[in-house]
C-alpha positions as CSV (number, residue, x, y, z in Angstrom):
1,X,-50.9,50.8,-106.3
2,X,-48.2,50.1,-105.5
3,X,-46.9,45.7,-105.0
4,X,-44.8,44.5,-101.9
5,X,-43.5,41.5,-104.3
6,X,-41.8,39.6,-101.9
7,X,-38.0,40.3,-100.9
8,X,-35.8,39.2,-103.3
9,X,-32.9,37.0,-102.3
10,X,-30.6,38.2,-101.1
11,X,-31.2,41.8,-100.7
12,X,-29.2,43.2,-102.9
13,X,-28.9,47.4,-100.9
14,X,-27.1,48.4,-98.3
15,X,-29.8,48.7,-95.2
16,X,-30.9,52.7,-94.3
17,X,-29.8,52.6,-90.7
18,X,-31.3,55.8,-88.1
19,X,-29.7,55.6,-84.9
20,X,-31.8,55.6,-81.8
21,X,-30.0,57.7,-79.3
22,X,-29.6,56.9,-75.6
23,X,-32.2,58.5,-73.6
24,X,-34.5,58.4,-77.1
25,X,-37.9,58.0,-75.1
26,X,-40.6,54.5,-76.3
27,X,-43.9,54.3,-75.7
28,X,-45.8,50.7,-75.3
29,X,-49.3,49.6,-75.2
30,X,-48.9,46.2,-73.9
31,X,-51.3,43.1,-72.1
32,X,-51.0,41.3,-68.8
33,X,-53.2,38.9,-68.6
34,X,-54.9,37.3,-72.6
35,X,-53.2,35.5,-75.3
36,X,-49.4,36.6,-75.3
37,X,-49.5,38.3,-71.5
38,X,-46.0,40.6,-70.6
39,X,-43.7,43.0,-68.3
40,X,-44.0,45.3,-69.8
41,X,-40.0,45.3,-71.1
42,X,-40.3,42.2,-72.3
43,X,-39.9,41.3,-76.0
44,X,-42.3,38.5,-77.4
45,X,-40.4,35.4,-78.8
46,X,-44.1,33.5,-79.5
47,X,-44.4,34.1,-82.6
48,X,-45.2,34.7,-86.1
49,X,-48.8,35.8,-84.8
50,X,-50.8,38.5,-87.1
51,X,-48.4,41.3,-86.1
52,X,-47.1,43.3,-89.4
53,X,-43.8,42.9,-88.8
54,X,-43.7,39.5,-86.7
55,X,-39.7,37.9,-88.0
56,X,-40.2,34.7,-85.7
57,X,-39.8,31.0,-88.7
58,X,-42.6,28.5,-89.2
59,X,-44.8,27.7,-87.8
60,X,-45.8,30.2,-84.7
61,X,-43.6,28.6,-82.1
62,X,-42.0,29.8,-79.0
63,X,-38.4,30.3,-80.4
64,X,-34.8,32.1,-79.9
65,X,-36.3,35.7,-81.8
66,X,-38.3,37.8,-80.0
67,X,-39.9,41.5,-81.1
68,X,-41.4,44.7,-79.1
69,X,-43.5,46.6,-80.6
70,X,-43.2,51.4,-79.8
71,X,-43.5,54.4,-80.3
72,X,-42.9,57.6,-80.1
73,X,-45.8,58.9,-78.9
74,X,-48.6,57.1,-77.2
75,X,-51.1,58.4,-79.2
76,X,-50.1,56.2,-82.1
77,X,-49.6,52.6,-79.8
78,X,-53.1,52.9,-79.3
79,X,-53.7,54.1,-82.7
80,X,-52.0,50.1,-83.3
81,X,-52.8,47.8,-80.4
82,X,-57.5,48.8,-81.3
83,X,-57.4,49.4,-84.6
84,X,-59.0,46.4,-85.5
85,X,-61.8,46.8,-83.7
86,X,-61.2,50.6,-83.5
87,X,-61.9,51.0,-80.0
88,X,-59.8,51.3,-77.2
89,X,-60.5,49.4,-74.2
90,X,-59.6,50.2,-70.5
91,X,-60.3,47.2,-69.2
92,X,-60.0,43.6,-72.0
93,X,-56.8,41.6,-71.0
94,X,-56.0,44.7,-68.8
95,X,-53.0,46.7,-70.9
96,X,-51.0,49.4,-69.2
97,X,-49.6,52.7,-70.7
98,X,-45.6,53.2,-70.1
99,X,-42.7,55.3,-71.8
100,X,-39.6,54.5,-71.4
101,X,-35.9,55.3,-72.4
102,X,-33.4,53.6,-74.1
103,X,-30.3,52.9,-72.3
104,X,-28.4,51.9,-75.0
105,X,-28.5,53.3,-78.8
106,X,-30.1,50.7,-81.4
107,X,-29.3,51.1,-85.0
108,X,-33.2,50.7,-87.1
109,X,-33.3,50.0,-90.7
110,X,-35.7,53.3,-91.7
111,X,-38.5,52.0,-93.8
112,X,-39.6,55.2,-93.5
113,X,-37.4,56.9,-97.1
114,X,-36.9,55.3,-100.3
115,X,-34.4,52.2,-98.9
116,X,-37.9,49.8,-100.0
117,X,-38.4,50.9,-103.2
118,X,-34.6,50.8,-103.6
119,X,-34.7,47.5,-102.2
120,X,-37.9,46.0,-104.7
121,X,-40.3,46.9,-102.3
122,X,-43.1,50.0,-101.8
123,X,-44.3,51.6,-98.8
124,X,-46.8,49.9,-98.9
125,X,-44.3,46.9,-96.2
126,X,-45.8,49.8,-93.8
127,X,-49.4,48.9,-94.5
128,X,-49.6,46.5,-97.1
129,X,-51.0,42.8,-97.1
130,X,-49.0,41.7,-93.7
131,X,-48.5,38.3,-94.5
132,X,-45.8,40.4,-96.9
133,X,-43.8,42.3,-94.9
134,X,-43.9,38.7,-92.4
135,X,-41.8,37.7,-95.5
136,X,-39.1,41.5,-96.0
137,X,-38.5,40.8,-91.8
138,X,-37.5,37.9,-91.6
139,X,-35.6,38.8,-95.4
140,X,-34.3,42.1,-93.6
141,X,-32.8,40.3,-89.5
142,X,-31.0,37.7,-91.5
143,X,-29.6,39.8,-94.4
144,X,-28.3,43.2,-91.8
145,X,-26.9,41.4,-88.6
146,X,-26.4,44.7,-87.0
147,X,-29.8,45.8,-86.9
148,X,-31.6,46.0,-84.0
149,X,-35.1,46.4,-85.6
150,X,-37.6,48.6,-87.8
151,X,-38.2,52.5,-87.6
152,X,-41.9,52.0,-90.2
153,X,-44.5,54.9,-90.5
154,X,-48.3,54.7,-88.9
155,X,-50.4,54.1,-91.4
156,X,-53.1,54.0,-88.1
157,X,-51.5,57.6,-86.8
158,X,-50.9,59.8,-90.3
159,X,-47.8,58.0,-91.2
160,X,-45.8,58.5,-87.3
161,X,-42.5,57.0,-86.3
162,X,-43.3,53.7,-85.0
163,X,-40.5,50.5,-84.7
164,X,-40.6,46.9,-83.6
165,X,-37.8,45.9,-82.1
166,X,-35.8,42.5,-82.4
167,X,-34.2,40.3,-79.8
168,X,-30.9,42.3,-80.9
169,X,-32.8,45.1,-79.2
170,X,-32.7,43.1,-75.8
171,X,-29.7,45.3,-73.7
172,X,-31.1,48.3,-74.9
173,X,-34.2,48.6,-72.3
174,X,-33.7,50.4,-69.8
175,X,-34.5,48.7,-66.1
176,X,-37.3,51.1,-64.9
177,X,-39.8,53.2,-67.0
178,X,-41.1,56.7,-66.7
179,X,-44.2,56.4,-67.1
180,X,-45.9,54.1,-66.9
181,X,-50.2,53.4,-65.3
182,X,-52.8,51.4,-66.7
183,X,-55.0,52.1,-68.7
184,X,-57.7,52.3,-66.6
185,X,-55.7,54.6,-64.1
186,X,-58.3,57.6,-64.5
187,X,-56.1,59.4,-64.0
188,X,-55.7,58.8,-68.2
189,X,-58.7,59.1,-69.2
190,X,-57.8,63.4,-70.4
191,X,-55.2,62.1,-72.1
192,X,-57.2,58.9,-73.7
193,X,-60.4,60.9,-74.5
194,X,-57.7,62.9,-77.0
195,X,-56.4,60.6,-78.1
196,X,-59.6,58.6,-79.5
197,X,-61.1,61.8,-80.8
198,X,-58.0,62.4,-82.7
199,X,-58.0,58.9,-84.4
200,X,-62.0,58.2,-84.5
201,X,-62.0,55.7,-82.0
202,X,-64.3,54.9,-79.2
203,X,-62.9,54.3,-75.9
204,X,-64.8,52.5,-73.2
C-alpha cells in the first residue's frame, strides 16, 4: 500500500498546473445552517476542520486562509459531502446544490497525475489519512504562490475530478449561479435518487 509521508521542506519539484478556463462549470453542496453555515459562493475561513485539503494553520480558528470544495458534477459533490453516513440527508442543516461558472480562469495543482509521486507523496494523498493530506495542502499553498487550489481525484466517486479552491481563487467566483436549489426541493428528487442508487447511498 502506498505511503503518504509528511511533505519535504521545501517542496523541490515544479507544480503540475492545470488551468480551468473562465466559464468552466463547477458544482457544490453547501449548508445554510449547522456548524459552518455559508452562502453559495462563500469560502470557509474557519479551519482547519476534518476536511481533506484545509490549508489553514492550526489550531482551528478564523483566519485569512479560506477554502471552497466543489466538483465537475453533482454526484461527486453528494458522494464527498455525505460520505461519513453514506446517507444523502435532504433536510439536516438545510443543504443546497449550486452550479456556477467561473468568471475567470484558475490555476490548480493537479493531484491526479504523477506530481504526488514526484513530490515525495503518492496517490494516497487523494484517499489516505486526512491530517497528512492537510499538511501537504499547507505546504503547497506556501510553496506555490500562483497556485489557486487543488484538482484531486474523488475516492468516493470513481476518482472523478474534484476541486479545493484556495482563497486566491475568490476573484474567479461568478456573481450569480446557473443552478441553485435546496436538496429538499421536490424537483431534485429524480436526480438525487439516481445519484444515491449509483453510489449505494441512502436518501432521506
